[in-house]
C-alpha angles and dihedrals in degrees: 000000000000119000135152124254120253140312099061118202114206133182131190142071134314143183119210128192126193124209141165111246128197110251090214091057096049100039093087088057097051123076111254091238091068123080112221110227114227113213090182126012106295094354133102130180124267142148152160124271118192118180142170115211113200143159111002095031125117086240131006114233147123122251140197117195124186110202104194103173150004109236144185130217124174091338094312121118126208146144120268117222111206098172130023130174133185137169098228121084091206088056090050091054095045093046094052099040100040104032103019091238119156094235118175133181120260139159124249128206119189114194136184139044139194091277102034118054103204095169140034093262093036100260138054138180120196123194118200137173104207108305093343119093114219097189146314129221123199112197140171132240116276109245105169122031135166128203106251134169117216133178129184142169123244126197122217136161144210127197095288109015143058108227132200126193134171132234119203118195134185116183147131098268124194141165117256136169116262136187118192127198122187112181119220090249091062116111089233098044088107088072086069092215109195128199113309122270086207137006124193132183122216115206127184087014126185115191128183119192112197128212115272127253127211109245101168149345128271116240113257115242117210124203121196 
């Protein structure tokens, strides 16, 4: 596989949902070294991020990210990605080998336009792996947006290290309506993601994903 070295510069469009996730449900998906941050009793923050990276990107591809928790390690906060899917094999290889992310291949279908309303809210994106649907998101058109910069940390891990990397985003961001459906056959159905508390759209998005740094060691598991 051929992929560029970090950082990756990506341009395009994205939709992000925010949901509360039960800590007990997500705990098995988060390395034991990370402390899950509770925003409410027994609840952490998660969400679905679906994007399309086009012209001007280091690679063109679609992406689905499942953020299942906000975590802390040695005083550093970041999001934990439990599931991630793209439709470009080079992105799979780069994500796994550079960032330690569990990227898998999937298929993306974007529907809707200003003239053809293909979904209840006007627009829909469906993500599938073969015959299995991972999720679908109906969303409305963005009507009011403001240029906003945003940066955040993300944890990942390889076989021996806890990793941390930064994403820096500049975009026109606005609130939209979103309706998420995660079928029972989906690999992340166990998170029991309900309807979004908040859904935002990112237009004219420029995203820079930095190289990871090692922030700690993984616990060694012995088998006898």
